[in-house]
N, C-alpha and C positions, 0 to 999 in steps of 0.2 A: 381377756380374749386377745389373741395375736391378730393384728390388722393384716389385710392382704398386702402382699408385696407387688406393687404395680409394675416393677421392673422385671419380675420373674417370668419365665416362659409359661408357667402354670400359675393361675390365680388360686391361691389356697388360703382358707381361713381356718382358725383353730381356737380351741378353748379347753379349759381343764378345771378339775375340782378334786378335792381330797378331803377325807374325814377320818378321824381316829376310830369312829364307831362307838358302840355302846359297852364293849367289854374290855378292850385293851386300854392300858394306861398311857401309851405313847404311840406315835405314828412311825412305823418303820418303812413306809412307802416313800418313794421319791418319784418325781416326774420331770420330764423335759418337754418344753413347748417352745421350740426355737425355729428360726427360718431354715427349712430344709431337713429338719430332723426332729422326731417326736418319740418319746419313750416313756414307759412305766416300769419301775423296778420295785419289787416287793422284798424287803429285807428279811433275812432269816437269822435266827439265833437269839431272839428276844433281848435280854439284857447283855448278851455278848456283842451288842452293837450292830444289829441288823440294819439300823438306820444309817450307820456309817458306810456299810457296804453298798446299800442302795444309792446313797449320795455319791459315792465314788463312781459308780456305774454311769449315772446320768451326767456327772461332770465330765468324764472322759468322752462320752458320746457327744456332748455339747461341743467338743472341739471340731467335730465334723463340719460345723457351720463355717469354719475357716479353711477347710480343705476341699479339693475337688473330688466329689464322689462320682465315680464313673460306673460303679457296679458293686456287687457284694464284697469284693476284696477289702475295700476301705472300711466297711462296716465290721467285717470279721476282725480286721486288725485292731479297730477301736475296742471291740469287745474283749479281745485277747489282752490289750493293754489294761483295761479295767480289771480283768481277772488278776493280772500280775500285781496291780496296785493293792487289790484287796488281800491277796496272799502276803504281800510285803507288810501291810498294816497288821495282819495277824502276828507276824514274826516280831514286829516292833512293839506290839502291845499284847502281852500274853493273855490279858483279860478279854481280848477280842477273838481268841481262838474259837473256831466254830462258826464265826459269822459268815454270812453269804447273802446272795440275793438272786432272784430271778430278774430277767430283763426282757422286754419285748418292745417292738416299735417299728417305725417307718423311717426311711430316708429317701429323699428325692434326688435322683441323679442329675448331674449337669449335662449340658449338651443341647443340641437342636431338638432332640426327641427324648425328653425326660422319661424316666421309668421309676416305678416304686421299687425299693428294696424293703421287703418285709423280713424281720428277723426275730428270733425267739430263743431264749434259754429258760426252761422252767415251765410253770403253769399259768403265768399271766398270759393274756390273749390279745390278738388283733382280730377284729371283725370288720367286714365290709358290708355296707348297706348300699345297694344299687337297685336297678329296676327289677331285678329278680328276687329282691328281698335280702335278708340277712344271711351272711355265710361266715363261718369261722375260717380265717386264713392260716392261722398257726396251728401247730399240733402240740398238745400238752406233753411235756416230758414228766410223766408220772407213772406210778405203778399201775393205777387204774387204766390209763390209756394203753399201756402195754398189754394188759390183760384183754382189753377190748380188741386191740389190733390182732392179738393171737387167737381170737375167737373163744376165749375162756370166760368172758363176761359179757352179758347182755348190756348194750349201751344204756338201756332204761334203768339199770341197776347201779350205774356208775356214780350217780349223785349221792347215794346213801352207803356206798361201800366203805368199810372201815379203813381201807388203805387210800382213800381219796385224797388225803392231804400229803401223801408221801411222794416227793418229787425225785426224779432220777438224774436231773442235770441242773446245776446252778453254778454261778460264779462264786469263787472262794472255796470250792470243794477240792479241785485238782488243778494242776498246772495246764492241762491240755483240753480245757473246755472249748468247744466250738459251737457257735450258734447255728441253728437251721436258718436258711435264707430262701426266699422266693422272690423272683423278679416278675413284675406284672406291668402292663401298660397303664397309663393315666387316662381316666375316662371322665369327661365333664359330668358333674352332678353327683358323683359318688362320695360317700361319707365313710370314714373309718373310725372305729371305736377301739381304743387301747385301754385295757383295764386290768387291775389286779384281781386275784381270786376272791378278795373280799366283796367284789361285785358279783362275779359269776356264781359264787357259792350261795348267794341270796336270791338272784334273779334268774329265772329260766330265760332261754334265748327268745321266746316269743314276747316276754315282758320287756326285755331289753330292746327288741325291735320296735315295740309299740312306743316306748319312751322316745326313742330316736325319731321315729316318724312324726311324733307330735311336736317336736322342737323346731324352732325356726332358725336358731343360730347354734353353732358348735358349743359355745360356752354354756348356753341354756341347757343343751342336751347333756353335757358333762355334769352339771349341777343336779339336774333332775335324776340322772342315773345314780349318782352317789347318794342323794337323799332317799331314793327308793330302796337302795341297798341297806341303808341305816334303818329305815322304817321296817323293813322285812326281817330285821334281827340284829344287824350291825355287829356280828360276832367277830369281825376282823376289820382292819383298816380297809377303807374303800377309796380307790383312786381311778380316775378316768381322764383320758385325753381324747378329744374328738377333733378330727381333721376333715375338712370339707373342700372338695374341688368345685369351684364355681362353674356354672354353665355360662355359655357366651352372653346370655342375657340374664345375668343373675338378678333375682329378686327373692330374697328369703331363701327357701330351699331350692328354688329354680326348677 
C-alpha cells in the first residue's frame, strides 16, 4: 500500500492487487500505483506479448509523477507516447504484431485546487464510491457499449452478449488513439476503484460496492476484490488499484 503524502495538498492513500486467475497461464495485466497517478492496463494479444504492451503503458504514465499535470493535456500526451512506443515495439519485433492494451486511471493535478483527471482507453474501468454509492466514471469502448448507447441492446443483456469481449479502442491498434478524459473535483472521503475486465466480468456492480464498503484500507479492498473475482470464476487476469481521499479527521474509512 502506498503511504499518504503529508506534503501533498490532498491526502491520498492507495493499494493494489493482481492475480493471474484460474484459466490463463500468464498475467497480461499491469498496474501503476504511484504518487499522483494510478492506472490499470489489460494487455491484448496473448502470446503476441500483451503483457509487454500493458507494461509500456504504465511505464510511460509513471513518468507523469515527474511532470506538472495541470489538466487532461498532459495525460493525453502520455497516453499518445505510450501508443507510439507500443507501435514501435511491434515494428521492432515482428512476433509482437497485434499486441495492444487497454488503459484506465486517475491523475491528480497540481496547483492550489487539485482536480482529478479520469482517463480511459478500452474496457477497463474506473469507479467512484462516495456518499451516493458506487458509480462508473468511465465509458467502455466496446461493441456492446455502442449497441447499448444506440438503443439496440438492453443494458441487462450486455453481460451475456456474444460481442461483450470485443473492444473498439486500444493502444497499439492505430497511431491516432485518444483517451476519453473527465475532470472532476476532489472530495474528502471518496474512494476510486480502477480494475481490469477480469474483475468486472466476474463481479456485478453491487458486489463490487459491497466489497469496497466492507474494507477499511485501500490495499485490503483491492485484495478482496481480486480474490472475489478469482473465486467467482477467475476466467481472466484480475487487477485492481484502489485510491482513497482522506477525510480531515481520517480514521479508517472516515
